[in-house]
C-alpha positions as CSV (number, residue, x, y, z in Angstrom):
1,M,26.1,14.3,22.0
2,P,23.3,13.1,19.7
3,E,22.5,15.6,16.9
4,K,19.2,17.4,17.0
5,P,16.8,16.0,14.3
6,L,15.9,18.2,11.5
7,N,12.3,19.5,11.9
8,A,11.4,21.9,9.1
9,A,7.7,21.4,9.7
10,A,7.9,23.1,13.1
11,D,7.4,26.5,11.7
12,A,5.3,25.6,8.6
13,D,1.8,26.0,10.1
14,I,0.9,22.4,9.2
15,N,-1.8,20.5,11.0
16,A,-0.7,17.0,10.1
17,E,-3.5,15.3,12.1
18,E,-6.1,17.4,10.4
19,I,-4.7,16.5,6.9
20,L,-4.6,12.8,7.9
21,R,-8.1,12.9,9.1
22,K,-9.4,14.5,6.0
23,F,-7.8,11.9,3.7
24,D,-7.4,8.9,5.8
25,K,-10.5,7.6,7.6
26,E,-8.4,5.5,10.0
27,S,-7.4,8.7,11.9
28,D,-10.9,9.8,12.5
29,Y,-11.4,8.2,15.8
30,R,-12.5,9.3,19.3
31,K,-10.0,10.9,21.7
32,L,-11.2,9.4,25.0
33,K,-10.3,10.1,28.7
34,G,-11.1,8.6,32.1
35,F,-12.9,5.3,32.3
36,A,-13.8,5.1,28.6
37,A,-10.0,5.4,27.6
38,K,-9.1,2.7,30.1
39,L,-11.8,0.4,28.7
40,I,-10.5,0.9,25.2
41,A,-6.9,0.4,26.2
42,A,-7.9,-2.9,28.1
43,I,-9.7,-4.3,25.0
44,A,-6.9,-3.4,22.7
45,I,-4.2,-4.7,24.9
46,T,-6.1,-8.0,25.4
47,F,-6.6,-8.2,21.6
48,S,-2.8,-7.8,21.0
49,L,-2.1,-10.4,23.8
50,F,-4.5,-12.8,22.1
51,Q,-2.7,-12.4,18.8
52,L,0.7,-12.9,20.4
53,Y,-0.6,-16.0,22.3
54,T,-1.8,-17.7,19.1
55,A,1.5,-16.7,17.4
56,V,3.5,-18.4,20.2
57,F,1.4,-21.5,21.0
58,G,-0.4,-22.0,17.6
59,V,-3.3,-20.6,15.6
60,L,-6.8,-21.8,16.5
61,D,-9.1,-23.4,14.0
62,A,-9.6,-21.1,11.1
63,M,-13.2,-20.0,11.8
64,I,-12.6,-19.7,15.5
65,Q,-9.3,-17.6,15.1
66,R,-11.0,-15.3,12.5
67,S,-14.2,-15.0,14.5
68,I,-12.4,-13.8,17.6
69,H,-10.2,-11.6,15.5
70,L,-13.3,-9.9,14.0
71,A,-15.1,-9.8,17.3
72,F,-12.2,-7.6,18.8
73,G,-12.1,-5.6,15.7
74,F,-15.9,-4.8,15.7
75,C,-15.8,-3.9,19.4
76,L,-13.0,-1.4,19.1
77,I,-14.3,0.1,15.7
78,F,-17.7,0.7,17.0
79,L,-16.4,2.2,20.3
80,L,-13.7,4.5,18.6
81,Y,-15.4,5.5,15.5
82,P,-18.7,7.5,15.9
83,A,-21.6,6.6,13.7
84,K,-22.1,10.3,12.8
85,K,-19.4,12.9,12.4
86,S,-21.5,15.3,14.6
87,W,-21.4,12.9,17.7
88,P,-18.8,13.9,20.4
89,R,-15.3,12.6,20.2
90,D,-14.6,12.8,23.9
91,S,-17.3,10.3,24.9
92,I,-18.9,7.1,23.7
93,H,-22.6,7.5,22.4
94,P,-24.9,4.9,23.8
95,I,-25.9,3.6,20.3
96,D,-22.1,3.1,19.5
97,F,-21.7,1.3,22.8
98,L,-24.7,-1.0,22.0
99,T,-23.4,-1.6,18.5
100,A,-20.0,-2.6,19.9
101,V,-21.6,-5.2,22.2
102,I,-23.6,-6.6,19.2
103,G,-20.5,-6.4,17.1
104,A,-18.5,-8.5,19.5
105,A,-21.5,-11.0,20.0
106,V,-22.2,-11.7,16.4
107,P,-18.9,-13.3,15.4
108,L,-18.6,-15.0,18.8
109,Y,-21.9,-16.8,17.9
110,I,-19.8,-18.8,15.6
111,V,-17.2,-19.7,18.4
112,I,-20.0,-20.6,20.9
113,N,-22.0,-22.7,18.4
114,Y,-19.0,-24.0,16.4
115,Q,-19.7,-27.7,16.9
116,S,-23.4,-27.5,15.9
117,L,-22.6,-25.4,12.9
118,V,-20.0,-27.9,11.8
119,L,-22.6,-30.9,12.3
120,R,-25.2,-29.0,10.4
121,A,-22.9,-28.7,7.5
122,G,-24.3,-25.8,5.7
123,T,-28.0,-26.0,6.9
124,V,-28.9,-22.5,8.2
125,T,-31.5,-22.2,11.0
126,T,-33.6,-19.0,11.4
127,M,-31.2,-17.8,14.2
128,D,-28.2,-18.6,12.0
129,Y,-29.7,-16.4,9.3
130,L,-30.5,-13.5,11.4
131,V,-27.0,-13.5,13.1
132,G,-25.4,-13.9,9.6
133,L,-27.4,-11.0,8.1
134,A,-26.5,-8.9,11.1
135,G,-22.8,-9.8,10.6
136,V,-22.9,-8.7,6.9
137,L,-24.5,-5.5,7.9
138,L,-22.0,-4.9,10.7
139,V,-19.1,-5.4,8.2
140,L,-20.5,-2.8,5.9
141,E,-21.1,-0.4,8.7
142,A,-17.5,-0.9,10.2
143,A,-16.0,-0.4,6.8
144,R,-18.0,2.8,6.3
145,R,-16.7,4.2,9.6
146,V,-13.0,3.3,9.1
147,V,-12.4,3.0,5.4
148,G,-15.0,5.2,3.7
149,L,-17.6,5.0,1.1
150,P,-15.7,3.7,-2.0
151,I,-15.2,0.2,-0.7
152,I,-18.8,0.1,0.6
153,T,-20.2,1.2,-2.8
154,I,-18.2,-1.7,-4.5
155,A,-19.4,-4.3,-2.0
156,V,-23.1,-3.2,-2.2
157,I,-22.8,-3.4,-6.0
158,F,-21.5,-7.0,-5.7
159,L,-24.3,-7.9,-3.2
160,L,-26.8,-6.6,-5.7
161,Y,-25.1,-8.5,-8.5
162,A,-25.3,-11.8,-6.6
163,L,-29.2,-11.2,-6.0
164,A,-30.0,-10.0,-9.5
165,G,-28.1,-12.6,-11.5
166,P,-30.9,-14.0,-13.7
167,Y,-32.0,-10.4,-14.6
168,I,-28.5,-9.3,-15.9
169,P,-28.0,-9.5,-19.7
170,G,-25.0,-10.8,-21.5
171,Q,-22.0,-12.8,-20.3
172,L,-22.3,-11.5,-16.7
173,A,-25.6,-13.2,-16.1
174,H,-25.7,-16.1,-13.6
175,R,-28.4,-18.2,-11.8
176,G,-28.6,-15.8,-8.9
177,A,-28.8,-16.5,-5.2
178,D,-31.6,-15.9,-2.6
179,L,-30.8,-13.9,0.5
180,P,-30.5,-16.8,2.9
181,T,-28.1,-18.6,0.6
182,L,-26.0,-15.5,0.2
183,V,-25.9,-14.9,3.9
184,Q,-24.8,-18.5,4.6
185,H,-22.1,-18.3,2.0
186,L,-20.8,-15.0,3.3
187,F,-20.9,-15.5,7.0
188,F,-20.7,-19.3,7.7
189,T,-18.0,-20.4,5.3
190,T,-14.3,-19.5,4.7
191,E,-15.3,-18.3,1.2
192,G,-16.6,-14.9,2.2
193,I,-16.1,-12.7,5.2
194,F,-14.0,-15.3,7.0
195,G,-12.0,-16.1,3.9
196,I,-8.4,-15.6,3.0
197,P,-8.1,-11.8,3.5
198,I,-9.2,-11.7,7.2
199,G,-7.5,-15.0,7.7
200,V,-4.2,-13.3,6.8
201,S,-5.2,-10.3,8.9
202,S,-5.8,-12.5,11.9
203,T,-2.3,-14.0,11.7
204,F,0.6,-12.3,9.7
205,I,-0.8,-8.8,9.2
206,F,-1.6,-8.0,12.8
207,L,1.8,-9.0,14.0
208,F,3.6,-6.9,11.3
209,I,1.4,-3.9,12.3
210,L,2.4,-4.5,16.0
211,F,6.0,-4.7,14.9
212,G,5.5,-1.3,13.2
213,S,4.0,0.3,16.3
214,Y,7.1,-0.7,18.3
215,L,9.4,0.6,15.6
216,E,7.5,3.9,15.9
217,K,8.0,3.9,19.6
218,T,11.8,3.6,19.0
219,G,11.9,6.7,16.8
220,M,12.5,4.8,13.6
221,G,10.6,7.4,11.5
222,Q,12.8,10.3,12.5
223,F,15.9,8.1,12.1
224,F,14.9,7.4,8.5
225,I,14.4,11.2,7.8
226,D,17.7,12.1,9.4
227,L,19.6,9.2,7.5
228,A,18.1,10.3,4.2
229,N,19.1,13.9,4.9
230,A,22.7,12.9,5.7
231,I,22.8,10.8,2.4
232,A,21.0,13.0,0.0
233,G,20.1,16.3,1.5
234,W,23.2,18.1,0.0
235,A,22.5,17.0,-3.7
236,S,20.8,19.1,-6.4
237,G,17.2,19.3,-5.2
238,G,18.2,17.6,-2.0
239,P,14.9,17.8,0.0
240,A,13.0,16.1,-2.8
241,K,15.4,13.3,-2.9
242,V,15.2,13.0,0.8
243,A,11.5,12.7,0.5
244,V,12.0,9.8,-1.9
245,L,14.6,8.0,0.1
246,S,12.9,8.4,3.5
247,S,9.5,7.4,2.2
248,G,11.0,4.4,0.5
249,L,12.6,3.4,3.8
250,M,9.3,4.1,5.7
251,G,7.5,2.0,3.1
252,T,9.3,-1.0,4.2
253,V,7.2,-1.0,7.4
254,S,4.2,1.3,6.6
255,G,1.0,0.0,5.0
256,S,-0.7,3.4,4.2
257,S,0.5,5.8,1.5
258,V,-1.7,8.6,3.1
259,A,-0.1,8.2,6.6
260,N,3.3,8.0,5.0
261,V,2.7,11.3,3.2
262,V,1.7,13.0,6.4
263,G,4.5,11.4,8.4
264,T,7.4,12.3,6.3
265,G,5.7,15.0,4.2
266,S,5.3,17.3,7.2
267,F,9.1,17.6,7.1
268,T,10.0,17.3,3.4
269,I,7.3,19.3,1.7
270,P,8.0,22.6,3.5
271,M,11.8,22.1,2.9
272,M,11.2,21.5,-0.8
273,K,9.0,24.7,-1.0
274,S,11.6,26.7,0.8
275,L,14.2,25.8,-1.9
276,G,12.0,26.8,-4.8
277,Y,9.8,23.8,-5.8
278,K,6.4,24.7,-6.7
279,P,3.8,23.5,-4.1
280,E,2.1,21.2,-6.6
281,F,5.4,19.5,-7.5
282,A,6.5,19.3,-3.8
283,G,3.3,17.6,-2.8
284,A,3.5,15.3,-5.7
285,V,7.1,14.2,-4.8
286,E,6.1,13.1,-1.3
287,A,2.8,11.5,-2.5
288,T,4.6,9.4,-5.2
289,A,7.5,8.3,-3.0
290,S,5.0,7.4,-0.1
291,T,2.7,5.4,-2.5
292,G,5.8,3.4,-3.7
293,G,6.4,2.3,-0.2
294,Q,3.5,-0.2,-0.6
295,L,5.5,-1.7,-3.6
296,M,8.6,-2.1,-1.5
297,P,9.4,-5.4,0.2
298,P,9.4,-6.9,2.8
299,I,5.8,-5.8,3.7
300,M,4.3,-4.3,0.7
301,G,1.4,-2.8,2.5
302,A,0.5,-6.2,3.7
303,A,-0.4,-7.3,0.1
304,A,2.5,-9.7,0.0
305,F,0.9,-11.9,2.7
306,L,-2.4,-12.0,0.8
307,M,-0.5,-12.6,-2.5
308,A,1.2,-15.7,-0.9
309,E,-2.1,-17.0,0.2
310,F,-4.0,-16.4,-3.1
311,T,-1.3,-17.7,-5.4
312,Q,0.3,-20.4,-3.1
313,I,3.7,-19.0,-4.0
314,P,6.0,-18.9,-0.9
315,Y,6.1,-15.5,0.8
316,N,9.9,-15.2,0.6
317,K,9.8,-15.8,-3.1
318,I,7.2,-13.0,-3.6
319,I,9.3,-10.4,-1.7
320,I,12.5,-11.3,-3.6
321,S,10.7,-11.2,-6.9
322,A,9.1,-7.7,-6.1
323,A,12.5,-6.2,-5.1
324,I,13.7,-5.3,-8.7
325,P,10.5,-3.7,-9.9
326,A,10.2,-1.7,-6.6
327,L,13.7,-0.4,-7.1
328,L,13.0,0.6,-10.7
329,Y,9.9,2.4,-9.5
330,Y,12.0,4.5,-7.1
331,F,14.7,5.1,-9.6
332,G,12.1,6.5,-11.9
333,V,10.8,8.8,-9.2
334,W,14.5,9.8,-8.3
335,T,15.1,10.5,-11.9
336,G,12.1,12.7,-12.3
337,V,13.0,14.7,-9.2
338,H,16.7,15.1,-10.3
339,L,15.6,16.4,-13.8
340,E,13.2,18.8,-12.4
341,A,15.8,20.1,-9.9
342,R,18.3,20.6,-12.7
343,R,15.8,22.2,-14.9
344,L,14.9,24.7,-12.2
345,G,18.5,25.1,-11.0
346,L,17.6,24.0,-7.4
347,R,20.4,23.5,-5.0
348,G,20.6,21.2,-2.1
349,L,20.9,22.1,1.6
350,N,24.3,23.3,3.0
351,K,26.3,20.5,4.5
352,D,26.6,22.4,7.8
353,E,22.7,22.2,8.0
354,L,22.7,18.5,7.7
355,P,23.3,15.8,10.3
356,K,26.4,13.7,10.0
357,I,25.8,10.2,8.8
358,K,28.6,8.8,11.1
359,N,26.9,10.4,14.2
360,I,23.4,9.2,13.2
361,L,24.6,5.6,12.7
362,M,26.5,5.6,16.0
363,E,23.6,7.0,17.9
364,R,20.6,5.1,16.3
365,G,22.1,2.8,13.8
366,H,21.1,-0.2,15.9
367,L,17.4,0.6,15.1
368,M,18.0,-1.0,11.8
369,F,18.8,-4.4,13.3
370,P,15.1,-5.5,13.6
371,L,14.5,-4.7,9.9
372,V,17.6,-6.6,8.9
373,A,16.5,-9.5,11.1
374,I,13.0,-9.7,9.7
375,V,14.3,-9.8,6.1
376,Y,16.8,-12.4,7.1
377,L,14.2,-14.6,8.8
378,L,11.8,-14.3,5.9
379,V,14.4,-15.2,3.3
380,T,15.7,-18.1,5.2
381,G,12.3,-19.8,5.4
382,Y,10.7,-18.7,8.7
383,T,6.9,-18.2,8.4
384,P,5.8,-14.5,8.3
385,M,4.1,-15.0,11.6
386,K,7.1,-16.4,13.3
387,A,9.4,-13.8,11.7
388,A,7.1,-10.9,12.8
389,L,6.9,-12.3,16.4
390,Y,10.7,-12.5,16.7
391,A,11.1,-9.1,15.2
392,I,8.8,-7.6,17.7
393,V,11.0,-9.0,20.5
394,F,14.0,-7.9,18.8
395,S,12.9,-4.4,18.2
396,I,12.3,-4.0,22.0
397,V,15.6,-5.6,22.9
398,T,17.6,-3.5,20.4
399,A,16.0,-0.3,21.5
400,M,17.3,-1.0,25.1
401,L,20.9,-0.8,23.7
402,R,21.1,2.9,23.9
403,K,19.6,5.3,26.3
404,N,18.3,7.7,23.7
405,T,16.2,5.0,22.1
406,R,15.2,3.0,25.2
407,I,11.6,2.4,25.7
408,S,9.9,2.0,29.2
409,A,7.5,-0.7,30.3
410,A,4.6,1.8,29.8
411,D,5.8,2.1,26.2
412,I,5.7,-1.6,25.7
413,V,2.2,-1.8,27.0
414,S,1.2,1.3,25.0
415,G,2.6,-0.4,21.9
416,L,0.1,-3.2,22.5
417,E,-2.7,-0.8,22.4
418,Q,-1.4,1.2,19.4
419,G,-0.9,-1.9,17.4
420,A,-4.5,-3.0,17.9
421,R,-5.8,0.5,17.0
422,N,-3.6,0.5,13.9
423,A,-5.0,-2.8,12.8
424,L,-8.6,-1.7,12.8
425,G,-8.6,-0.3,9.2
426,V,-7.1,-3.5,7.9
427,I,-9.6,-5.6,9.8
428,A,-12.6,-3.6,8.4
429,A,-11.1,-3.6,4.8
430,T,-10.3,-7.3,4.8
431,A,-13.7,-8.2,6.1
432,C,-15.5,-6.1,3.5
433,A,-13.3,-7.5,0.8
434,G,-14.4,-10.9,2.0
435,I,-17.9,-9.9,0.9
436,I,-16.6,-9.2,-2.6
437,I,-14.7,-12.4,-2.7
438,G,-17.7,-14.4,-1.5
439,V,-19.8,-13.0,-4.3
440,V,-17.2,-13.8,-6.9
441,T,-16.9,-17.4,-5.6
442,L,-20.7,-17.9,-5.5
443,T,-21.3,-16.4,-9.0
444,G,-18.1,-17.1,-10.9
445,L,-17.7,-13.5,-11.7
446,G,-14.0,-13.5,-11.8
447,L,-14.0,-16.0,-14.8
448,K,-16.7,-14.0,-16.4
449,M,-14.9,-10.7,-16.1
450,G,-11.7,-12.4,-17.4
451,T,-13.5,-13.7,-20.5
452,S,-15.2,-10.3,-21.0
453,L,-11.8,-8.4,-20.9
454,I,-10.1,-10.9,-23.3
455,S,-13.1,-10.8,-25.6
456,L,-12.9,-6.9,-25.5
457,A,-9.2,-7.1,-26.3
458,G,-9.7,-9.6,-29.2
459,G,-7.2,-12.0,-27.5
460,N,-4.4,-9.3,-27.9
461,L,-2.0,-9.4,-25.0
462,F,-1.3,-5.7,-25.0
463,L,-4.9,-4.7,-25.2
464,T,-5.8,-7.2,-22.4
465,L,-3.1,-5.6,-20.3
466,F,-4.4,-2.1,-21.1
467,F,-7.9,-3.0,-20.1
468,T,-6.8,-4.8,-17.0
469,M,-4.8,-1.6,-16.0
470,L,-7.8,0.5,-16.4
471,T,-9.9,-1.9,-14.4
472,S,-7.3,-2.0,-11.6
473,L,-6.9,1.8,-11.5
474,I,-10.7,2.2,-11.2
475,L,-11.1,-0.5,-8.6
476,G,-8.1,0.9,-6.6
477,M,-9.4,4.4,-6.4
478,G,-10.0,5.3,-2.7
479,V,-9.6,1.8,-1.4
480,P,-6.8,0.8,1.1
481,T,-3.9,-1.5,0.1
482,T,-5.2,-4.8,1.5
483,A,-8.7,-4.5,0.0
484,N,-7.3,-2.9,-3.1
485,Y,-5.2,-6.0,-3.8
486,V,-8.1,-8.4,-2.9
487,I,-10.5,-6.8,-5.3
488,T,-7.9,-6.3,-8.3
489,S,-6.6,-9.8,-8.0
490,T,-10.1,-11.3,-7.9
491,I,-11.6,-9.2,-10.7
492,A,-8.8,-8.1,-13.0
493,A,-6.0,-10.7,-12.7
494,P,-8.1,-13.7,-14.0
495,A,-8.0,-12.1,-17.5
496,L,-4.2,-12.3,-17.6
497,L,-4.2,-15.9,-16.2
498,M,-6.5,-17.0,-19.0
499,I,-3.9,-15.9,-21.7
500,N,-1.0,-17.7,-19.9
501,V,0.6,-14.8,-18.1
502,P,2.6,-16.3,-15.2
503,T,0.6,-16.3,-12.0
504,L,2.9,-14.0,-10.0
505,A,3.3,-11.6,-13.0
506,A,-0.6,-11.4,-13.3
507,H,-1.2,-10.7,-9.6
508,M,1.7,-8.2,-9.5
509,F,0.4,-6.4,-12.5
510,A,-3.1,-5.9,-11.1
511,F,-1.6,-5.0,-7.6
512,Y,0.7,-2.4,-9.1
513,F,-2.0,-0.5,-10.9
514,G,-4.3,-0.7,-7.9
515,I,-1.7,0.9,-5.8
516,I,-0.8,3.6,-8.4
517,A,-4.5,4.7,-8.2
518,D,-3.3,6.6,-5.2
519,V,-1.6,9.1,-7.3
520,T,-3.8,8.9,-10.5
521,P,-6.4,11.6,-11.0
522,P,-9.2,12.1,-10.6
523,V,-9.2,10.2,-7.2
524,A,-5.7,10.3,-6.0
525,L,-5.7,10.3,-2.1
526,A,-2.1,10.3,-1.5
527,A,-1.6,13.3,-4.0
528,F,-4.4,15.1,-2.4
529,A,-3.0,14.6,1.1
530,G,0.4,15.9,-0.2
531,A,-1.5,18.9,-1.7
532,G,-3.1,19.6,1.7
533,I,0.3,19.9,3.3
534,A,1.8,21.9,0.5
535,K,-1.2,24.1,0.2
536,A,-1.5,23.4,-3.5
537,N,-4.1,22.7,-6.1
538,P,-5.1,19.0,-5.5
539,L,-5.7,18.1,-9.2
540,K,-2.4,19.8,-10.4
541,T,-0.7,17.8,-7.6
542,G,-2.3,14.6,-8.8
543,F,-1.1,15.1,-12.4
544,N,2.4,15.9,-11.2
545,A,2.4,12.8,-9.1
546,A,1.1,10.7,-12.1
547,K,4.0,12.1,-14.2
548,L,6.6,11.2,-11.5
549,A,5.1,7.8,-11.2
550,I,5.7,7.1,-14.9
551,A,8.0,4.1,-14.1
552,A,5.1,2.5,-12.3
553,F,3.0,2.6,-15.5
554,L,5.9,0.9,-17.5
555,V,7.4,-1.6,-15.0
556,P,4.3,-3.9,-14.9
557,Y,4.3,-4.2,-18.7
558,I,8.0,-5.0,-18.6
559,F,7.6,-7.9,-16.2
560,V,4.6,-9.3,-18.0
561,Y,6.4,-9.3,-21.4
562,N,9.6,-10.5,-19.7
563,P,9.0,-12.3,-16.4
564,S,12.7,-12.6,-15.8
565,L,12.3,-9.2,-14.1
566,L,10.4,-11.0,-11.4
567,L,13.1,-13.8,-11.4
568,I,10.7,-16.2,-13.2
569,N,12.5,-18.5,-15.6
570,V,15.7,-16.7,-15.4
571,H,18.5,-18.2,-17.6
572,G,21.7,-16.6,-16.2
573,F,22.7,-13.4,-14.6
574,E,23.4,-11.8,-17.9
575,Q,19.7,-11.9,-18.9
576,I,18.7,-10.1,-15.7
577,F,21.5,-7.6,-16.1
578,L,20.4,-6.8,-19.7
579,I,16.8,-6.3,-18.7
580,I,17.6,-4.1,-15.8
581,A,20.1,-2.0,-17.8
582,T,17.7,-1.5,-20.7
583,S,14.8,-0.7,-18.3
584,L,16.9,1.8,-16.3
585,I,17.9,3.7,-19.6
586,G,14.3,3.4,-20.9
587,I,13.0,5.0,-17.7
588,I,15.5,7.8,-17.8
589,A,14.5,8.5,-21.3
590,V,10.8,8.5,-20.6
591,S,11.2,10.6,-17.4
592,S,13.1,13.2,-19.4
593,A,10.3,13.3,-22.0
594,V,7.8,13.7,-19.4
595,S,9.7,16.5,-17.6
596,G,10.9,18.1,-20.9
597,Y,14.5,18.2,-19.8
598,L,17.6,16.0,-20.0
599,I,20.7,18.3,-20.2
600,T,18.7,21.2,-21.5
601,N,15.0,21.9,-22.2
602,Q,13.5,19.7,-24.9
603,S,11.3,20.6,-27.8
604,V,8.1,18.7,-28.7
605,I,10.0,16.7,-31.3
606,E,12.7,15.8,-28.8
607,R,10.3,14.7,-26.2
608,L,8.6,12.4,-28.7
609,I,12.1,11.0,-29.7
610,F,13.1,10.4,-26.1
611,F,9.5,8.9,-25.1
612,S,9.5,6.6,-28.1
613,G,13.1,5.5,-27.6
614,G,12.5,4.9,-23.9
615,I,9.4,2.8,-24.6
616,L,11.2,0.7,-27.1
617,L,14.0,0.1,-24.7
618,V,11.7,-1.2,-21.9
619,T,10.0,-3.5,-24.5
620,P,11.9,-6.7,-24.5
621,G,13.7,-7.8,-27.7
622,L,16.9,-7.2,-29.4
623,R,15.3,-5.3,-32.3
624,T,13.4,-2.9,-30.1
625,D,16.4,-2.3,-28.0
626,L,18.5,-1.4,-31.1
627,V,15.9,0.9,-32.5
628,G,15.3,2.5,-29.0
629,A,19.0,3.0,-28.4
630,A,19.4,4.7,-31.8
631,L,16.5,7.1,-31.1
632,L,18.1,8.0,-27.8
633,G,21.4,8.5,-29.4
634,L,19.8,10.9,-31.8
635,G,18.0,12.8,-29.1
636,Y,21.2,13.1,-27.0
637,L,23.1,14.5,-30.0
638,I,20.3,17.1,-30.6
639,Q,20.4,18.1,-26.9
640,R,24.2,18.4,-27.0
641,G,24.0,20.6,-30.1
642,K,21.5,22.9,-28.4
643,L,23.7,23.2,-25.3
644,K,26.7,24.0,-27.4
645,N,24.8,26.6,-29.4
646,K,23.6,28.2,-26.1
647,A,27.2,28.3,-24.9
648,L,28.4,30.0,-28.1
649,A,25.6,32.5,-28.1
650,A,26.4,33.4,-24.4
């Protein structure tokens, strides 16, 4: 008989949907019935079928493919997401219906008039200008409804910057652009709204989201939780380690840290609290683990696809290069959880409370086959689009192998609808990010920002990295992953490229800190969502999450100073082994300093010793490694002496 999945949240009085709605705009859509629901389903299913058709028979011309993609996205967004929160959720307001029709028509203007637009080669008629202006405004409105105000604020600032160029003092000044020129650049070229971000959304990302919707239909999320429980639930502080492991597994297919927090956190957070973890720490563990899922290959919150397009580095190389840093991140979170559990003396769950790993794998282990397949296909050179297409088929076929995971024909159709719905946040975010990119390409802002950061740092690599980190953290606050990477790579990464940091390391550096903004106060959406479930103080939860994510603040510096961690210019396995070994030890030391515990509680002096030693170990170089190792040896001897004195005193 299959074992009953653990469900600690059942008695925890948690309204996960309410938490998700509060911190993730993508869940704030209408719940429709009757004809309206059938209309939405028909449009969404048609959207998914269009994407599958082009994946099978070939992508259309870039502007046509992206315009149709945006037309579907606009139509669904304006039908599903009300313009005002006060408007009813069980019916479509007439204004929203009209906006949906206009939203579909505006991008289709490009499809219908494609030949004449090409022949005019940049000459904009009055009608073109009005349609383009409407398109820009619709993008901002769609992003407001689905993503929220932070990205809108950034986009509007960039638009004002483009228009006010001659009046801006200093290095950031430019010749400016009038409104018709700006609209033409943003809406009728592949440099703005229809640029790389939405191009990737209209091909790779949509299919991976559709793949994720089918994995959800097969019960993959609960499988990950049960598997994590069987592996780590018995250990010291077991439920916290389950949160780390299950969120890491979910992160391989999930693109939202907030949704991941709510999905696995509804189970893990109440369990952690029941074993003695403080609410702020329980919420922080889940938030940190869930955020790290966006750093975990193969999907990386869809940023890996964008990174491949922006850097022209093959996708399979990016996900292989990202693997070691992601594992170091999770090792740091795991270490922080373990030390806190040891400090508080928290036990794991009794083994008779846990599912048996053998039974889980026998009953539902086949659900892992699609993930293994997609990694294999990507690494062996298949395009992301083909890999995702085959993985969708494989996920449906493998689910049919066992009765308890089998999905019906209705589930297959429902998966098409759910996939399209899940893609709306990405569509709105990438279209809005296209406005930002368009302004950057029109004004040369990326180069100007890079020059300014280097000038501010005086050409010093460490200071340039530090200022780039701050820029990425600020730009990443409250912005979803895809738009987050687009913004940080466009504004922050150029500074690193200008001082000869390898392209992949520069982009990965900006990406890491943009993602870590989700757990960095004062705006830490993932941590605040975790606090909502844990019924904890949001700001304290955010600070706890930032402490647990300490590895994420160190790892980017490591791979910039030593790109071998990203498998760049590797000279033998020994070099990689040494870097990983010193990084792991350094992360343990820094985590112990942050938590104030290793084998016993640490004094302020001991924490300084471990922190300094850990930083030196993660800094490449034989001399720094030797000094760091000596400091850690000294700190460990002090800890052993204290422990021995405690034993004698007892």
